[in-house]
ROLO-889420 format. One record per atom (N, C-alpha, C): residue number from 1; residue in three letters; atom name; x, y, z. Coordinates in pm, whole numbers. Each point is the difference from the previous one (the first is absolute). Layout:
// ROLO-889420
+-----+---------+-------+--------+--------+--------+
| num | residuo | atomo |     xx |     yy |     zz |
+-----+---------+-------+--------+--------+--------+
| NUM |     ala |    CA |      X |      Y |      Z |
...
+-----+---------+-------+--------+--------+--------+
This chain:
// ROLO-889420
+-----+---------+-------+--------+--------+--------+
| num | residuo | atomo |     xx |     yy |     zz |
+-----+---------+-------+--------+--------+--------+
|   1 |     met |     N |    162 |    327 |    370 |
|   1 |     met |    CA |    -63 |    129 |    -16 |
|   1 |     met |     C |   -118 |      6 |     95 |
|   2 |     thr |     N |    -39 |    116 |     28 |
|   2 |     thr |    CA |    -98 |     17 |    105 |
|   2 |     thr |     C |   -142 |    -26 |    -42 |
|   3 |     gly |     N |    -30 |     -5 |   -126 |
|   3 |     gly |    CA |   -134 |    -36 |    -41 |
|   3 |     gly |     C |    -70 |    106 |    -79 |
|   4 |     ser |     N |     52 |    118 |    -12 |
|   4 |     ser |    CA |    -70 |    100 |    -77 |
|   4 |     ser |     C |     64 |     16 |   -136 |
|   5 |     ser |     N |    -79 |     36 |   -100 |
|   5 |     ser |    CA |     46 |     10 |   -137 |
|   5 |     ser |     C |     78 |    126 |    -27 |
|   6 |     arg |     N |    -12 |     99 |     81 |
|   6 |     arg |    CA |     69 |    126 |    -23 |
|   6 |     arg |     C |     77 |     39 |    123 |
|   7 |     pro |     N |    105 |     80 |    -17 |
|   7 |     pro |    CA |     72 |     48 |    117 |
|   7 |     pro |     C |    -91 |     81 |     90 |
|   8 |     arg |     N |     44 |     23 |    120 |
|   8 |     arg |    CA |    -71 |     77 |    100 |
|   8 |     arg |     C |   -119 |    -75 |     58 |
|   9 |     gly |     N |     -2 |   -134 |    -14 |
|   9 |     gly |    CA |    -98 |    -83 |     70 |
|   9 |     gly |     C |   -143 |     14 |    -44 |
|  10 |     thr |     N |    -26 |     23 |   -130 |
|  10 |     thr |    CA |   -138 |     17 |    -42 |
|  10 |     thr |     C |    -64 |   -123 |    -60 |
|  11 |     ser |     N |     78 |   -101 |    -37 |
|  11 |     ser |    CA |    -57 |   -123 |    -56 |
|  11 |     ser |     C |    107 |   -109 |     -5 |
|  12 |     pro |     N |    -26 |   -121 |    -58 |
|  12 |     pro |    CA |     93 |   -111 |     14 |
|  12 |     pro |     C |    140 |     26 |    -51 |
|  13 |     arg |     N |    100 |    -37 |     81 |
|  13 |     arg |    CA |    140 |      9 |    -40 |
|  13 |     arg |     C |     58 |   -140 |      3 |
|  14 |     pro |     N |     95 |    -32 |    -87 |
|  14 |     pro |    CA |     52 |   -134 |    -10 |
|  14 |     pro |     C |     61 |    -65 |    124 |
|  15 |     gly |     N |     41 |     63 |    101 |
|  15 |     gly |    CA |     48 |    -70 |    120 |
|  15 |     gly |     C |   -115 |    -33 |     90 |
|  16 |     gly |     N |    -97 |     93 |     20 |
|  16 |     gly |    CA |    -89 |     -6 |    107 |
|  16 |     gly |     C |   -145 |     35 |     -9 |
|  17 |     ala |     N |   -109 |    120 |     98 |
|  17 |     ala |    CA |   -145 |     11 |     28 |
|  17 |     ala |     C |    -69 |    107 |    -79 |
|  18 |     ser |     N |   -119 |    -27 |    -28 |
|  18 |     ser |    CA |    -77 |     93 |    -80 |
|  18 |     ser |     C |    -83 |     91 |     87 |
|  19 |     gln |     N |     -2 |    125 |    -34 |
|  19 |     gln |    CA |    -85 |     94 |     72 |
|  19 |     gln |     C |   -120 |     43 |    -81 |
|  20 |     arg |     N |     12 |     -1 |   -135 |
|  20 |     arg |    CA |   -106 |     53 |    -82 |
|  20 |     arg |     C |      8 |    -67 |   -136 |
|  21 |     gly |     N |   -111 |    -17 |    -67 |
|  21 |     gly |    CA |      5 |    -58 |   -133 |
|  21 |     gly |     C |   -137 |    -28 |    -55 |
|  22 |     gln |     N |     -5 |    -74 |   -108 |
|  22 |     gln |    CA |   -123 |    -25 |    -72 |
|  22 |     gln |     C |    -56 |   -139 |     28 |
|  23 |     gly |     N |     43 |    -64 |    106 |
|  23 |     gly |    CA |    -52 |   -132 |     32 |
|  23 |     gly |     C |    107 |   -106 |    -15 |
|  24 |     ala |     N |     -8 |   -101 |     84 |
|  24 |     ala |    CA |     99 |   -106 |      0 |
|  24 |     ala |     C |    -27 |    -98 |   -112 |
|  25 |     ser |     N |    103 |    -73 |    -34 |
|  25 |     ser |    CA |     -8 |    -96 |   -107 |
|  25 |     ser |     C |     95 |   -114 |     30 |
|  26 |     ser |     N |    -22 |   -111 |    -61 |
|  26 |     ser |    CA |     95 |   -111 |      8 |
|  26 |     ser |     C |     13 |    -57 |   -140 |
|  27 |     arg |     N |     56 |     79 |    -91 |
|  27 |     arg |    CA |      8 |    -38 |   -139 |
|  27 |     arg |     C |    131 |    -68 |    -33 |
|  28 |     gly |     N |     74 |    -42 |    100 |
|  28 |     gly |    CA |    130 |    -63 |    -25 |
|  28 |     gly |     C |    -15 |   -118 |    -94 |
|  29 |     ala |     N |     93 |    -14 |    -93 |
|  29 |     ala |    CA |     -4 |   -109 |    -96 |
|  29 |     ala |     C |     78 |   -118 |     55 |
|  30 |     gly |     N |    -61 |   -116 |      0 |
|  30 |     gly |    CA |     67 |   -121 |     47 |
|  30 |     gly |     C |    105 |    -47 |    -98 |
|  31 |     thr |     N |     66 |   -107 |     35 |
|  31 |     thr |    CA |    110 |    -49 |    -84 |
|  31 |     thr |     C |    -50 |    -70 |   -125 |
|  32 |     asp |     N |   -132 |    -24 |    -17 |
|  32 |     asp |    CA |    -52 |    -65 |   -119 |
|  32 |     asp |     C |    -68 |     96 |    -96 |
|  33 |     ser |     N |     -7 |    128 |     32 |
|  33 |     ser |    CA |    -71 |     96 |    -84 |
|  33 |     ser |     C |     90 |     48 |   -114 |
|  34 |     pro |     N |    -61 |     56 |   -108 |
|  34 |     pro |    CA |     81 |     53 |   -109 |
|  34 |     pro |     C |     98 |    107 |     47 |
|  35 |     ser |     N |    -37 |     79 |     99 |
|  35 |     ser |    CA |     90 |    105 |     47 |
|  35 |     ser |     C |    120 |    -59 |     74 |
|  36 |     ser |     N |     -5 |   -128 |     36 |
|  36 |     ser |    CA |    113 |    -61 |     71 |
|  36 |     ser |     C |    122 |    -11 |    -90 |
|  37 |     arg |     N |    -19 |     11 |   -132 |
|  37 |     arg |    CA |    112 |     -9 |    -94 |
|  37 |     arg |     C |     58 |    138 |    -33 |
|  38 |     arg |     N |    -62 |    106 |     45 |
|  38 |     arg |    CA |     51 |    136 |    -23 |
|  38 |     arg |     C |    117 |     26 |     94 |
|  39 |     pro |     N |     83 |    102 |    -32 |
|  39 |     pro |    CA |    110 |     33 |     91 |
|  39 |     pro |     C |    -53 |     36 |    139 |
|  40 |     cys |     N |     75 |    -39 |    101 |
|  40 |     cys |    CA |    -42 |     29 |    136 |
|  40 |     cys |     C |     13 |    149 |     27 |
|  41 |     pro |     N |   -101 |     61 |     65 |
|  41 |     pro |    CA |      8 |    143 |     34 |
|  41 |     pro |     C |    117 |     35 |     92 |
|  42 |     cys |     N |     54 |    -97 |     73 |
|  42 |     cys |    CA |    106 |     29 |     98 |
|  42 |     cys |     C |    132 |     36 |    -65 |
|  43 |     gly |     N |     15 |    -24 |   -130 |
|  43 |     gly |    CA |    121 |     37 |    -69 |
|  43 |     gly |     C |    104 |   -109 |    -17 |
|  44 |     leu |     N |    -17 |   -114 |     63 |
|  44 |     leu |    CA |     94 |   -110 |    -22 |
|  44 |     leu |     C |    -27 |    -61 |   -137 |
|  45 |     pro |     N |    101 |    -61 |    -63 |
|  45 |     pro |    CA |    -14 |    -51 |   -136 |
|  45 |     pro |     C |    -68 |   -137 |     -6 |
|  46 |     ala |     N |   -124 |     -6 |     45 |
|  46 |     ala |    CA |    -77 |   -124 |     -4 |
|  46 |     ala |     C |   -145 |     35 |    -26 |
|  47 |     ala |     N |    -74 |    -98 |    -48 |
|  47 |     ala |    CA |   -144 |     19 |    -21 |
|  47 |     ala |     C |    -68 |      9 |    136 |
|  48 |     tyr |     N |   -110 |     74 |      5 |
|  48 |     tyr |    CA |    -74 |     18 |    124 |
|  48 |     tyr |     C |    -30 |   -133 |     71 |
|  49 |     gly |     N |    -48 |    -99 |    -74 |
|  49 |     gly |    CA |    -37 |   -128 |     59 |
|  49 |     gly |     C |    117 |    -74 |     63 |
|  50 |     glu |     N |    119 |     18 |    -53 |
|  50 |     glu |    CA |    120 |    -64 |     53 |
|  50 |     glu |     C |     68 |     85 |    106 |
|  51 |     cys |     N |    -38 |    125 |     10 |
|  51 |     cys |    CA |     63 |     94 |     93 |
|  51 |     cys |     C |    -98 |     28 |    114 |
|  52 |     cys |     N |    -56 |    115 |      6 |
|  52 |     cys |    CA |    -88 |     37 |    111 |
|  52 |     cys |     C |   -135 |    -71 |     -1 |
|  53 |     gly |     N |    -45 |    -44 |   -116 |
|  53 |     gly |    CA |   -128 |    -71 |     -8 |
|  53 |     gly |     C |     -2 |   -125 |     86 |
|  54 |     arg |     N |    113 |    -67 |     13 |
|  54 |     arg |    CA |      6 |   -122 |     83 |
|  54 |     arg |     C |    -21 |     34 |    147 |
|  55 |     phe |     N |     48 |    118 |     42 |
|  55 |     phe |    CA |    -22 |     42 |    139 |
|  55 |     phe |     C |   -146 |     42 |     19 |
|  56 |     his |     N |    -54 |     69 |    -98 |
|  56 |     his |    CA |   -141 |     41 |      8 |
|  56 |     his |     C |    -91 |   -123 |      6 |
|  57 |     ala |     N |     44 |   -109 |    -62 |
|  57 |     ala |    CA |    -78 |   -125 |     -1 |
|  57 |     ala |     C |     15 |    -80 |    129 |
|  58 |     gly |     N |     89 |     42 |     92 |
|  58 |     gly |    CA |      9 |    -68 |    129 |
|  58 |     gly |     C |    138 |    -42 |     46 |
|  59 |     arg |     N |     97 |     -2 |    -88 |
|  59 |     arg |    CA |    135 |    -38 |     42 |
|  59 |     arg |     C |     61 |    114 |     82 |
|  60 |     pro |     N |     63 |    -29 |    115 |
|  60 |     pro |    CA |     58 |    108 |     81 |
|  60 |     pro |     C |    127 |     57 |    -64 |
|  61 |     ala |     N |     17 |    130 |     10 |
|  61 |     ala |    CA |    122 |     65 |    -50 |
|  61 |     ala |     C |    115 |    -36 |     95 |
|  62 |     pro |     N |    113 |    -46 |    -53 |
|  62 |     pro |    CA |    109 |    -45 |     86 |
|  62 |     pro |     C |     85 |    111 |     62 |
|  63 |     thr |     N |    -11 |    122 |    -50 |
|  63 |     thr |    CA |     79 |    111 |     54 |
|  63 |     thr |     C |    -88 |    125 |     10 |
|  64 |     ala |     N |     44 |     95 |     80 |
|  64 |     ala |    CA |    -72 |    127 |     12 |
|  64 |     ala |     C |      0 |     74 |   -134 |
|  65 |     glu |     N |    111 |     -4 |    -74 |
|  65 |     glu |    CA |      2 |     67 |   -130 |
|  65 |     glu |     C |   -101 |    -59 |    -97 |
|  66 |     leu |     N |     -9 |   -133 |     -7 |
|  66 |     leu |    CA |    -99 |    -61 |    -89 |
|  66 |     leu |     C |   -142 |     30 |     46 |
|  67 |     leu |     N |    -20 |      9 |    132 |
|  67 |     leu |    CA |   -133 |     40 |     48 |
|  67 |     leu |     C |    -30 |    143 |    -44 |
|  68 |     met |     N |     98 |     89 |     12 |
|  68 |     met |    CA |    -21 |    138 |    -45 |
|  68 |     met |     C |    -35 |      4 |   -148 |
|  69 |     arg |     N |     76 |    -72 |    -81 |
|  69 |     arg |    CA |    -28 |     -4 |   -144 |
|  69 |     arg |     C |   -140 |    -56 |    -27 |
|  70 |     ser |     N |    -37 |   -105 |     71 |
|  70 |     ser |    CA |   -131 |    -61 |    -23 |
|  70 |     ser |     C |   -113 |     91 |     47 |
|  71 |     arg |     N |     24 |     79 |    103 |
|  71 |     arg |    CA |   -102 |     96 |     44 |
|  71 |     arg |     C |    -14 |    114 |   -101 |
|  72 |     phe |     N |    111 |     46 |    -57 |
|  72 |     phe |    CA |     -8 |    100 |   -107 |
|  72 |     phe |     C |    -84 |    -56 |   -115 |
|  73 |     ala |     N |     31 |   -123 |    -42 |
|  73 |     ala |    CA |    -76 |    -63 |   -108 |
|  73 |     ala |     C |   -147 |    -15 |     38 |
|  74 |     ala |     N |    -28 |    -29 |    127 |
|  74 |     ala |    CA |   -140 |    -13 |     45 |
|  74 |     ala |     C |    -73 |    134 |    -11 |
|  75 |     phe |     N |     68 |    110 |     28 |
|  75 |     phe |    CA |    -62 |    130 |    -23 |
|  75 |     phe |     C |    -24 |     22 |   -148 |
|  76 |     ala |     N |     96 |    -41 |    -83 |
|  76 |     ala |    CA |    -14 |     20 |   -145 |
|  76 |     ala |     C |   -118 |    -80 |    -57 |
|  77 |     val |     N |    -24 |   -120 |     52 |
|  77 |     val |    CA |   -111 |    -83 |    -50 |
|  77 |     val |     C |   -123 |      8 |     90 |
|  78 |     glu |     N |      7 |     83 |    103 |
|  78 |     glu |    CA |   -111 |     23 |     95 |
|  78 |     glu |     C |    -46 |   -129 |     68 |
|  79 |     asp |     N |     94 |    -68 |     61 |
|  79 |     asp |    CA |    -28 |   -124 |     73 |
|  79 |     asp |     C |    -10 |     31 |    149 |
|  80 |     glu |     N |   -117 |     45 |     43 |
|  80 |     glu |    CA |    -22 |     38 |    139 |
|  80 |     glu |     C |     22 |   -115 |     97 |
|  81 |     ala |     N |    -46 |   -119 |    -36 |
|  81 |     ala |    CA |     11 |   -115 |     90 |
|  81 |     ala |     C |    147 |    -29 |     33 |
|  82 |     tyr |     N |     87 |      7 |    -99 |
|  82 |     tyr |    CA |    142 |    -26 |     24 |
|  82 |     tyr |     C |     60 |    109 |     89 |
|  83 |     leu |     N |    -33 |    124 |    -27 |
|  83 |     leu |    CA |     53 |    110 |     80 |
|  83 |     leu |     C |    -39 |    -17 |    147 |
|  84 |     leu |     N |   -124 |    -32 |     26 |
|  84 |     leu |    CA |    -46 |    -17 |    138 |
|  84 |     leu |     C |     64 |   -123 |     64 |
|  85 |     arg |     N |     14 |   -107 |    -76 |
|  85 |     arg |    CA |     59 |   -124 |     52 |
|  85 |     arg |     C |    147 |     18 |     38 |
|  86 |     thr |     N |     69 |     92 |    -67 |
|  86 |     thr |    CA |    143 |     18 |     25 |
|  86 |     thr |     C |     28 |    125 |     84 |
|  87 |     trp |     N |    -99 |     46 |     72 |
|  87 |     trp |    CA |     11 |    117 |     87 |
|  87 |     trp |     C |      1 |    -48 |    145 |
|  88 |     his |     N |     89 |     51 |     82 |
|  88 |     his |    CA |      5 |    -40 |    140 |
|  88 |     his |     C |   -134 |     32 |     67 |
|  89 |     pro |     N |    -56 |    -93 |     79 |
|  89 |     pro |    CA |   -131 |     23 |     63 |
|  89 |     pro |     C |     -6 |    126 |     86 |
|  90 |     ala |     N |    112 |     39 |     60 |
|  90 |     ala |    CA |     -1 |    118 |     87 |
|  90 |     ala |     C |    -15 |    131 |    -77 |
|  91 |     thr |     N |     32 |      1 |   -129 |
|  91 |     thr |    CA |     -7 |    124 |    -78 |
|  91 |     thr |     C |    -91 |    -11 |   -122 |
|  92 |     arg |     N |    -61 |   -115 |    -20 |
|  92 |     arg |    CA |    -85 |    -26 |   -118 |
|  92 |     arg |     C |   -128 |     84 |      5 |
|  93 |     pro |     N |    -32 |     68 |   -109 |
|  93 |     pro |    CA |   -127 |     73 |     -7 |
|  93 |     pro |     C |   -115 |    -98 |    -29 |
|  94 |     pro |     N |   -122 |     42 |     18 |
|  94 |     pro |    CA |   -112 |    -90 |    -29 |
|  94 |     pro |     C |    -16 |    -30 |   -148 |
|  95 |     arg |     N |     46 |     89 |    -88 |
|  95 |     arg |    CA |    -10 |    -22 |   -144 |
|  95 |     arg |     C |    101 |     89 |    -71 |
|  96 |     val |     N |     24 |    -32 |   -126 |
|  96 |     val |    CA |     86 |     80 |    -85 |
|  96 |     val |     C |    -87 |     54 |   -113 |
|  97 |     glu |     N |      3 |    128 |    -18 |
|  97 |     glu |    CA |    -76 |     61 |   -109 |
|  97 |     glu |     C |     97 |     45 |   -109 |
|  98 |     phe |     N |    -40 |    -21 |   -124 |
|  98 |     phe |    CA |     84 |     35 |   -113 |
|  98 |     phe |     C |    -56 |    124 |    -68 |
|  99 |     glu |     N |     87 |     95 |    -22 |
|  99 |     glu |    CA |    -39 |    128 |    -58 |
|  99 |     glu |     C |    -21 |    -14 |   -151 |
| 100 |     arg |     N |   -117 |     37 |    -46 |
| 100 |     arg |    CA |    -29 |     -2 |   -143 |
| 100 |     arg |     C |     94 |    100 |    -70 |
| 101 |     gly |     N |     62 |    -42 |   -107 |
| 101 |     gly |    CA |     92 |     86 |    -72 |
| 101 |     gly |     C |    146 |    -17 |     40 |
| 102 |     met |     N |     26 |    -90 |     95 |
| 102 |     met |    CA |    137 |    -25 |     45 |
| 102 |     met |     C |     57 |   -119 |    -77 |
| 103 |     arg |     N |    121 |     16 |    -55 |
| 103 |     arg |    CA |     68 |   -110 |    -66 |
| 103 |     arg |     C |    144 |     -5 |     50 |
| 104 |     trp |     N |     34 |   -109 |     68 |
| 104 |     trp |    CA |    137 |    -21 |     48 |
| 104 |     trp |     C |     82 |    -51 |   -116 |
| 105 |     ser |     N |    114 |     66 |    -28 |
| 105 |     ser |    CA |     72 |    -29 |   -124 |
| 105 |     ser |     C |    144 |    -47 |     18 |
| 106 |     gly |     N |     56 |     10 |    118 |
| 106 |     gly |    CA |    138 |    -45 |     16 |
| 106 |     gly |     C |     44 |     -3 |    145 |
| 107 |     leu |     N |     92 |    -89 |     29 |
| 107 |     leu |    CA |     52 |    -16 |    135 |
| 107 |     leu |     C |    151 |    -10 |     -6 |
| 108 |     glu |     N |     66 |     77 |     86 |
| 108 |     glu |    CA |    145 |     -8 |     14 |
| 108 |     glu |     C |     32 |    -23 |    147 |
| 109 |     ile |     N |     67 |   -110 |     29 |
| 109 |     ile |    CA |     44 |    -29 |    136 |
| 109 |     ile |     C |    132 |     73 |     21 |
| 110 |     glu |     N |      6 |     87 |    101 |
| 110 |     glu |    CA |    120 |     78 |     26 |
| 110 |     glu |     C |     90 |    -63 |    106 |
| 111 |     glu |     N |    -60 |    -59 |    101 |
| 111 |     glu |    CA |     80 |    -57 |    109 |
| 111 |     glu |     C |    -81 |   -108 |     72 |
| 112 |     val |     N |     69 |   -105 |     39 |
| 112 |     val |    CA |    -61 |   -109 |     78 |
| 112 |     val |     C |     88 |    -25 |    120 |
| 113 |     ser |     N |    -62 |    -12 |    116 |
| 113 |     ser |    CA |     73 |    -31 |    123 |
| 113 |     ser |     C |    -73 |   -115 |     69 |
| 114 |     gly |     N |     70 |   -107 |     27 |
| 114 |     gly |    CA |    -63 |   -117 |     62 |
| 114 |     gly |     C |    -99 |    -62 |    -97 |
| 115 |     gly |     N |   -101 |    -64 |     55 |
| 115 |     gly |    CA |   -108 |    -53 |    -82 |
| 115 |     gly |     C |     28 |   -128 |    -75 |
| 116 |     ser |     N |    107 |    -71 |     35 |
| 116 |     ser |    CA |     29 |   -126 |    -68 |
| 116 |     ser |     C |    -54 |   -118 |     81 |
| 117 |     ala |     N |     32 |   -119 |    -44 |
| 117 |     ala |    CA |    -47 |   -121 |     69 |
| 117 |     ala |     C |     49 |    -10 |    143 |
| 118 |     val |     N |    112 |     65 |     33 |
| 118 |     val |    CA |     55 |     -9 |    135 |
| 118 |     val |     C |    -42 |    116 |     91 |
| 119 |     his |     N |    -78 |     95 |    -53 |
| 119 |     his |    CA |    -42 |    116 |     78 |
| 119 |     his |     C |   -145 |    -10 |     46 |
| 120 |     thr |     N |    -33 |     79 |    100 |
| 120 |     thr |    CA |   -139 |     10 |     46 |
| 120 |     thr |     C |    -60 |    136 |    -33 |
| 121 |     ala |     N |     83 |     92 |    -50 |
| 121 |     ala |    CA |    -46 |    133 |    -39 |
| 121 |     ala |     C |     85 |     50 |   -116 |
| 122 |     gly |     N |    -53 |     97 |    -71 |
| 122 |     gly |    CA |     75 |     58 |   -110 |
| 122 |     gly |     C |    -63 |    130 |    -45 |
| 123 |     thr |     N |     77 |     78 |    -73 |
| 123 |     thr |    CA |    -52 |    123 |    -61 |
| 123 |     thr |     C |     34 |     -1 |   -148 |
| 124 |     val |     N |    -88 |     61 |    -78 |
| 124 |     val |    CA |     21 |     16 |   -143 |
| 124 |     val |     C |    -33 |    144 |    -34 |
| 125 |     thr |     N |     98 |     70 |    -56 |
| 125 |     thr |    CA |    -22 |    138 |    -46 |
| 125 |     thr |     C |    -18 |     -6 |   -151 |
| 126 |     phe |     N |   -103 |     67 |    -50 |
| 126 |     phe |    CA |    -33 |    -11 |   -142 |
| 126 |     phe |     C |    -54 |    131 |    -54 |
| 127 |     arg |     N |     -1 |      8 |   -132 |
| 127 |     arg |    CA |    -70 |    105 |    -75 |
| 127 |     arg |     C |   -104 |    -68 |    -87 |
| 128 |     ala |     N |   -122 |     46 |      8 |
| 128 |     ala |    CA |   -108 |    -53 |    -83 |
| 128 |     ala |     C |    -50 |    113 |    -91 |
| 129 |     cys |     N |      0 |    -27 |   -129 |
| 129 |     cys |    CA |    -48 |     99 |    -97 |
| 129 |     cys |     C |   -146 |    -29 |    -32 |
| 130 |     tyr |     N |    -74 |    106 |    -24 |
| 130 |     tyr |    CA |   -141 |    -13 |    -31 |
| 130 |     tyr |     C |    -45 |    113 |    -91 |
| 131 |     thr |     N |   -118 |    -18 |    -58 |
| 131 |     thr |    CA |    -69 |    106 |    -71 |
| 131 |     thr |     C |   -138 |      8 |     63 |
| 132 |     phe |     N |    -37 |    119 |     42 |
| 132 |     phe |    CA |   -132 |     20 |     60 |
| 132 |     phe |     C |    -77 |     99 |    -87 |
| 133 |     arg |     N |   -104 |    -51 |    -66 |
| 133 |     arg |    CA |    -81 |     82 |    -90 |
| 133 |     arg |     C |     85 |     78 |    -98 |
| 134 |     gly |     N |    100 |    -69 |    -57 |
| 134 |     gly |    CA |     86 |     58 |   -102 |
| 134 |     gly |     C |    122 |     74 |     49 |
| 135 |     thr |     N |     12 |     19 |    130 |
| 135 |     thr |    CA |    114 |     73 |     56 |
| 135 |     thr |     C |     98 |    -99 |     64 |
| 136 |     pro |     N |    126 |     -2 |    -47 |
| 136 |     pro |    CA |     97 |    -93 |     59 |
| 136 |     pro |     C |     42 |     44 |    140 |
| 137 |     gly |     N |     36 |    -97 |     80 |
| 137 |     gly |    CA |     47 |     27 |    135 |
| 137 |     gly |     C |     88 |   -113 |     50 |
| 138 |     glu |     N |     51 |     20 |    119 |
| 138 |     glu |    CA |     91 |    -97 |     61 |
| 138 |     glu |     C |    -23 |     -3 |    150 |
| 139 |     leu |     N |      5 |   -118 |     56 |
| 139 |     leu |    CA |    -12 |    -19 |    144 |
| 139 |     leu |     C |    130 |    -65 |     46 |
| 140 |     arg |     N |     59 |     54 |    104 |
| 140 |     arg |    CA |    120 |    -60 |     59 |
| 140 |     arg |     C |    -36 |    -38 |    143 |
| 141 |     glu |     N |     34 |   -123 |     39 |
| 141 |     glu |    CA |    -38 |    -49 |    132 |
| 141 |     glu |     C |    104 |    -97 |     52 |
| 142 |     arg |     N |     19 |      1 |    131 |
| 142 |     arg |    CA |     75 |   -104 |     70 |
| 142 |     arg |     C |   -103 |    -84 |     74 |
| 143 |     ser |     N |    -19 |   -122 |    -47 |
| 143 |     ser |    CA |   -100 |    -90 |     58 |
| 143 |     ser |     C |     66 |    -95 |    100 |
| 144 |     arg |     N |    -72 |    -25 |    108 |
| 144 |     arg |    CA |     46 |    -96 |    102 |
| 144 |     arg |     C |    -80 |   -129 |    -12 |
| 145 |     phe |     N |     71 |   -111 |     11 |
| 145 |     phe |    CA |    -59 |   -133 |     -9 |
| 145 |     phe |     C |     42 |    -83 |    119 |
| 146 |     ser |     N |    -84 |    -94 |     38 |
| 146 |     ser |    CA |     37 |    -95 |    105 |
| 146 |     ser |     C |    -63 |   -135 |    -33 |
| 147 |     arg |     N |     44 |    -99 |     74 |
| 147 |     arg |    CA |    -62 |   -132 |    -16 |
| 147 |     arg |     C |   -116 |    -10 |     98 |
| 148 |     his |     N |   -110 |    -52 |    -50 |
| 148 |     his |    CA |   -117 |    -24 |     83 |
| 148 |     his |     C |    -50 |   -140 |    -36 |
| 149 |     asp |     N |     -6 |    -87 |    100 |
| 149 |     asp |    CA |    -37 |   -140 |    -24 |
| 149 |     asp |     C |     87 |    -62 |   -110 |
| 150 |     gly |     N |    128 |     37 |     -2 |
| 150 |     gly |    CA |     95 |    -58 |    -93 |
| 150 |     gly |     C |      7 |     66 |   -138 |
| 151 |     ala |     N |    -92 |     89 |    -31 |
| 151 |     ala |    CA |     -3 |     63 |   -133 |
| 151 |     ala |     C |     36 |    148 |     10 |
| 152 |     trp |     N |     62 |     52 |   -107 |
| 152 |     trp |    CA |     29 |    143 |     -5 |
| 152 |     trp |     C |   -129 |     79 |    -16 |
| 153 |     val |     N |    -12 |    109 |     76 |
| 153 |     val |    CA |   -116 |     89 |    -11 |
| 153 |     val |     C |     49 |    144 |      5 |
| 154 |     tyr |     N |    -78 |     87 |    -63 |
| 154 |     tyr |    CA |     26 |    144 |      2 |
| 154 |     tyr |     C |    -46 |     55 |    135 |
| 155 |     val |     N |     82 |     81 |     65 |
| 155 |     val |    CA |    -36 |     61 |    128 |
| 155 |     val |     C |    -44 |    144 |    -21 |
| 156 |     asp |     N |     91 |     82 |    -52 |
| 156 |     asp |    CA |    -33 |    140 |    -27 |
| 156 |     asp |     C |    109 |     61 |    -85 |
| 157 |     gly |     N |    -17 |    127 |    -35 |
| 157 |     gly |    CA |     98 |     65 |    -85 |
| 157 |     gly |     C |     14 |    147 |     32 |
| 158 |     asp |     N |    116 |     54 |    -35 |
| 158 |     asp |    CA |     30 |    141 |     21 |
| 158 |     asp |     C |     24 |     64 |   -135 |
| 159 |     thr |     N |    -84 |     98 |    -36 |
| 159 |     thr |    CA |     16 |     70 |   -126 |
| 159 |     thr |     C |     76 |    131 |     18 |
| 160 |     gly |     N |     30 |     36 |    123 |
| 160 |     gly |    CA |     72 |    125 |     27 |
| 160 |     gly |     C |    150 |    -19 |      0 |
| 161 |     ile |     N |     50 |    -73 |   -100 |
| 161 |     ile |    CA |    144 |    -25 |     -7 |
| 161 |     ile |     C |     60 |     88 |   -110 |
| 162 |     gly |     N |    127 |     39 |     18 |
| 162 |     gly |    CA |     67 |     90 |    -92 |
| 162 |     gly |     C |     37 |    -58 |   -125 |
+-----+---------+-------+--------+--------+--------+
């Protein structure tokens, strides 16, 4: 996701960059915190600490899809450091701002192309559900990923898809 919390590029989105918000945060929960036993925000049937929390704690995501899921979870737990660390240097913003009142509530992966252990690039098309100040919404994006220094990183995303 591009980094903005709402469509139309106004704040952090789960693939990618923030344009506006209430200040950056790095509240991501590590694999030893009580929240590590809660369901992972990415939607896979595992606890956060065993799923995306391990990537937030430093383990590299082995595929572009898992990186996408872990970045969605990072937006949900407001882990700015992870988002910046997994952003390609050529497109990385100086910071990620999280919009007050934004709650990411669900992720559906629609399509994956490339992005495995044998690829150097991949795309992940997804739908991310959210509630912003009590109003539900949905973001749809096709995110591009590439390998940088051997690790998967987010490059950019297109929200203008049908």
